[in-house]
MIPA-657911 format. One line per field, with one value per residue (C-alpha): residue number from 1; residue in one letter; x, y, z. Coordinates in Angstrom, 1 decimal, m for minus. Each point is the difference from the previous one (the first is absolute). Layout:
REM MIPA-657911
nuvex: c(NUM;...)
zagu: c(A;...)
c1: c(X;...)
c2: c(Y;...)
c3: c(Z;...)
END
This chain:
REM MIPA-657911
nuvex: c(1;2;3;4;5;6;7;8;9;10;11;12;13;14;15;16;17;18;19;20;21;22;23;24;25;26;27;28;29;30;31;32;33;34;35;36;37;38;39;40;41;42;43;44;45;46;47;48;49;50;51;52;53;54;55;56;57;58;59;60;61;62;63;64;65;66;67;68;69;70;71;72;73;74;75;76;77;78;79;80;81;82;83;84;85;86;87;88;89;90;91;92;93;94;95;96;97;98;99;100;101;102;103;104;105;106;107;108;109;110;111;112;113;114;115;116;117;118;119;120;121;122;123;124;125;126;127;128;129;130;131;132;133;134;135;136;137;138;139;140;141;142;143;144;145;146;147;148;149;150;151;152;153;154;155;156;157;158;159;160;161;162;163;164;165;166;167;168;169;170;171;172;173;174;175;176;177;178;179;180;181;182;183;184;185;186;187;188;189;190;191;192;193;194;195;196;197;198;199;200;201;202;203;204;205;206;207;208;209;210;211;212;213;214;215;216;217;218;219;220;221;222;223;224;225;226;227;228;229;230;231;232;233;234;235;236;237;238;239;240;241;242;243;244;245;246;247;248;249;250;251;252;253;254;255;256;257;258;259;260;261;262;263;264;265;266;267;268;269)
zagu: c(M;T;Y;A;D;N;T;L;R;I;G;E;V;N;T;P;R;I;D;T;T;R;I;T;F;G;M;K;K;E;L;K;A;E;R;L;R;T;A;R;A;K;A;G;F;S;S;A;Q;A;A;A;E;T;F;D;W;G;V;S;G;Y;R;H;H;E;N;A;T;R;E;F;G;P;D;K;A;K;T;Y;G;R;A;F;K;V;K;P;G;W;L;L;G;M;D;G;I;D;D;G;P;P;K;D;F;T;A;S;E;K;L;L;V;G;A;S;V;A;A;G;V;W;L;E;D;L;A;D;R;E;A;L;E;I;D;T;P;A;P;V;P;F;A;K;R;M;G;Y;T;V;A;G;R;S;M;D;L;V;Y;E;P;G;T;V;L;D;C;I;S;I;F;T;N;G;V;R;P;Q;T;G;D;H;V;I;V;Q;R;K;K;P;D;G;L;R;E;L;T;V;K;E;Y;A;V;R;G;G;R;H;F;L;V;P;R;S;T;Q;P;E;F;A;G;E;I;E;I;G;A;P;D;G;E;M;P;I;D;G;E;G;V;Q;V;I;A;F;V;V;S;S;I;A;P;R;S;L;N;L;L;E;R;L;G;K;V;R;R;I;R;G;D)
c1: c(m51.9;m0.5;m3.4;m1.0;m0.3;3.7;m1.1;0.8;m2.7;0.3;2.5;1.8;3.6;1.7;3.3;2.1;0.9;3.5;2.1;1.1;1.7;2.5;0.6;0.6;2.3;2.1;0.2;1.1;2.7;1.3;m0.1;2.0;2.6;0.3;0.4;2.6;2.1;m0.3;1.0;3.0;1.2;m0.4;2.0;2.9;m0.1;0.3;m1.5;m2.1;3.1;2.1;m2.6;m0.7;3.7;0.6;m2.7;0.5;m3.4;m0.6;0.6;m2.6;m2.8;0.7;m0.1;m3.4;m1.3;1.4;m1.5;m3.4;0.3;m0.3;m1.9;1.6;m1.8;0.4;3.0;2.1;m1.3;1.5;3.3;0.2;m1.2;2.8;2.6;m1.3;m1.1;m3.7;m3.2;m1.1;m3.6;1.0;1.7;m3.2;m1.9;m2.1;m1.7;1.0;3.6;2.9;3.4;2.0;1.8;m1.8;0.3;2.5;2.3;0.7;2.8;0.0;2.9;0.0;1.3;m1.9;2.1;m2.3;1.7;3.4;1.3;2.4;3.4;0.2;m2.5;m3.6;m1.3;m3.6;m1.7;m1.4;m2.5;0.6;3.5;1.2;m0.3;2.0;m1.2;2.9;m0.2;1.9;m0.8;m1.5;2.6;m2.8;m2.8;m2.7;0.2;m1.3;2.6;0.9;2.8;1.7;2.7;2.7;0.5;2.8;3.2;m0.8;0.3;2.7;2.3;m2.6;m2.3;1.2;m2.6;m2.3;0.1;m3.3;m1.0;m2.0;m2.0;m2.7;m2.7;0.4;m3.8;m0.1;2.8;m0.3;3.7;1.0;3.1;3.2;3.3;1.8;m3.1;m0.3;m3.6;m2.3;m1.5;m3.0;m0.8;m3.7;m0.8;m3.3;m0.9;0.1;3.3;2.6;3.8;2.3;3.6;2.2;2.3;1.6;m2.0;1.5;m1.3;2.2;m1.2;m3.6;0.2;m0.5;2.2;0.4;3.7;1.5;2.9;1.6;3.3;m1.4;0.5;m3.3;m1.8;1.7;m3.0;m2.3;m3.8;m1.8;m3.5;m2.5;m0.3;m1.1;m3.5;m0.5;m3.8;m1.5;1.0;0.1;m3.1;0.7;3.4;2.8;3.1;m0.1;2.2;m2.0;2.4;3.2;2.6;0.7;2.2;1.1;0.8;2.9;m0.4;2.5;m2.0;m3.3;1.5;0.9;m3.5;m1.5;2.2;m1.1;m3.7;m0.6;m1.0;m3.1;m0.4;m3.5;m0.7;m2.1;m3.0)
c2: c(m8.9;m0.8;m1.2;m2.2;3.0;0.9;3.4;1.5;1.4;3.6;0.3;m3.2;m0.3;m2.9;0.3;m3.1;m0.6;1.4;m1.9;2.9;m2.3;m1.1;3.7;1.0;m2.9;0.9;3.7;m1.0;m2.3;2.8;2.5;m2.5;m0.4;3.7;0.6;m2.8;1.6;3.4;m1.3;m1.8;3.1;2.2;m2.5;0.6;m3.1;0.8;m3.3;m2.9;m2.3;2.2;m0.1;m3.7;m0.9;2.3;m1.7;m3.5;m0.2;m1.9;2.5;m1.5;m0.1;3.5;1.3;m1.6;1.9;3.3;m0.6;m1.1;m3.3;m1.8;0.9;0.5;m0.2;1.2;m2.2;1.3;3.6;m0.3;m1.3;2.8;2.6;m0.9;0.2;3.3;1.6;0.5;m1.2;m3.4;1.3;2.7;m2.5;m2.0;3.1;0.5;3.3;2.5;m1.4;2.2;m1.1;0.8;m2.5;m2.0;1.5;m2.6;0.9;3.4;m0.6;1.9;2.3;m1.7;m3.6;m2.1;m2.8;m2.4;m3.4;m1.7;m2.5;m2.7;0.2;m3.6;m2.4;1.1;2.4;0.0;3.3;1.5;2.8;1.3;1.2;3.6;1.6;2.9;2.8;1.5;3.2;m0.9;0.4;m2.9;m1.7;m0.9;2.6;m2.3;m3.3;m1.4;0.7;m2.1;m0.1;m2.8;m0.3;m2.6;m2.6;m2.5;m0.5;m2.0;3.2;1.8;0.5;2.5;0.8;0.1;m0.9;3.0;1.3;1.4;m1.3;2.4;m2.3;0.0;m2.6;m2.5;0.2;3.7;0.4;m2.7;m1.0;m3.6;m0.9;m0.6;m1.5;2.4;1.7;0.2;m1.0;m0.4;m3.5;m1.0;m3.5;m0.4;m2.8;m1.9;1.7;3.4;1.2;1.2;0.0;2.3;m0.1;2.2;m1.7;0.4;m1.5;m2.3;m2.1;m2.9;m2.6;1.0;m0.5;2.9;0.6;2.3;0.7;1.1;2.5;m0.6;m0.1;m2.8;m3.6;m1.2;2.2;m1.4;m2.1;1.2;m0.4;m1.3;1.5;m0.2;2.5;3.4;1.1;3.7;m0.3;m0.5;m0.9;m3.6;m1.5;m2.5;m1.6;0.9;2.1;3.1;3.0;3.1;2.9;1.4;1.7;3.4;1.7;m0.4;2.1;m1.2;0.2;2.9;2.0;m0.9;1.4;3.2;0.3;m0.5;2.8;2.2;m0.6;m2.1;m3.2;m0.5;m3.1;m1.5;m2.4;m3.1;m1.2)
c3: c(m33.2;m3.8;m1.1;m2.9;m2.3;0.9;1.4;3.4;2.3;1.1;2.9;m0.8;m1.3;m1.5;1.9;0.8;3.6;1.0;2.5;2.2;2.5;m2.7;m1.0;3.6;0.7;m3.1;1.0;3.5;m1.3;m2.2;2.9;2.2;m2.7;m0.5;3.7;0.3;m2.8;1.7;3.4;m1.6;m1.8;3.1;2.0;m2.4;m2.3;m3.7;m1.2;1.2;m0.4;2.3;2.7;m0.3;0.1;3.0;2.0;m1.3;m1.7;m3.2;m2.8;m2.4;2.7;1.2;m3.6;m0.4;3.0;m1.3;m3.5;1.4;m1.9;3.3;3.2;3.4;3.3;3.6;0.9;m3.0;0.7;3.5;m1.5;m2.5;2.5;2.4;m2.8;m1.5;3.3;m1.0;1.6;m1.4;m0.2;m2.3;m2.3;0.0;m1.3;3.1;0.4;2.7;0.5;m0.9;m1.4;3.1;2.1;2.7;3.5;1.2;m3.0;1.4;2.5;3.3;0.8;3.4;0.2;2.5;1.4;1.8;m0.1;0.1;m2.6;0.7;m1.4;1.3;m1.4;1.1;2.6;1.2;m0.8;3.2;0.0;3.5;m0.3;m0.1;m3.5;m1.5;m2.2;m1.9;m1.9;m3.2;m3.7;m1.8;m2.4;m2.4;m0.1;m1.4;1.8;3.3;2.6;3.1;2.5;1.9;2.6;m0.5;2.8;m0.2;m2.1;m3.1;m2.1;2.1;m2.9;m1.2;2.9;3.6;2.7;0.7;m3.6;m1.3;m3.5;m2.2;m2.2;m2.7;m0.5;m2.8;m0.5;m1.1;m2.5;m2.6;0.2;0.7;2.2;m1.8;1.1;2.3;1.4;3.7;1.0;3.0;0.1;1.9;1.2;1.1;2.3;0.2;3.3;m1.8;1.5;m2.3;0.1;m1.9;m1.3;m2.2;m2.5;m3.4;m2.8;m2.6;m3.0;m1.2;m2.5;0.4;3.8;2.5;3.1;2.9;0.6;3.3;m0.1;3.4;1.8;2.2;m1.3;1.5;m2.5;m3.1;m1.2;m2.7;0.2;m3.1;m0.6;m2.8;m2.8;1.3;m0.8;m0.3;m0.6;3.4;3.6;1.0;1.6;2.8;0.5;m2.4;m0.7;m2.1;m0.9;1.1;m0.4;m1.4;2.1;m1.7;2.6;3.6;3.1;2.1;3.8;0.3;m2.6;1.7;3.3;m1.8;m1.5;3.4;1.5;m2.8;0.9;m3.1;1.8;2.1;2.2;0.1;2.9;m1.0;2.0)
END
């Protein structure tokens, strides 16, 4: 405190108040940007533009995040974490979180096949069926892995009935579907039940379609859906792409793997 005679009493200092909140915020923003640049480089992208174009992000907006000229929050951290295979909390500068991939990014060397998908139109997903555990290397080491069995003939030019599909989740890899991809699509009904199908994905004139590849004329029709959303699962009723088909195991190959002791059958409840 300064008195009328402009002197300071012993033990007092004339120091202006420092806004530590603003400093801390600025430091955190710089740390997040630095970690984002590090994650992008470790993922193999030489520039911000290369990463943004690969994952269909706005180049300008992504550069702002890397340069700390614009803040990004938890939702974007999840998007970038999926793409670069790092924990979103690490990108956000949180203490005690390492830069490794989330647990569900590390694919198991055993493929669990717990549901069938319609190569028709839709097939209700039932939880009490027999599941398979197949000892086979993961086609993508850092992506959530899931397996499905094909039922029906709408994709029999590619997958005969009984084929096992080795898939990765759309929600943990940062890549959006493109024309020609084979995808698993979920339709969630108001009662909470879900139906699944496998189809070829196509985009034409800004519209999105599921395309059958069948020898059977009754499966010639395409199904139009909304634009895929790789950010989060649907809530309530709706249709959404949930996985990419990466590889497949034909019934004859599955039979051989079972004879070799590479397949374990798990009976449902």
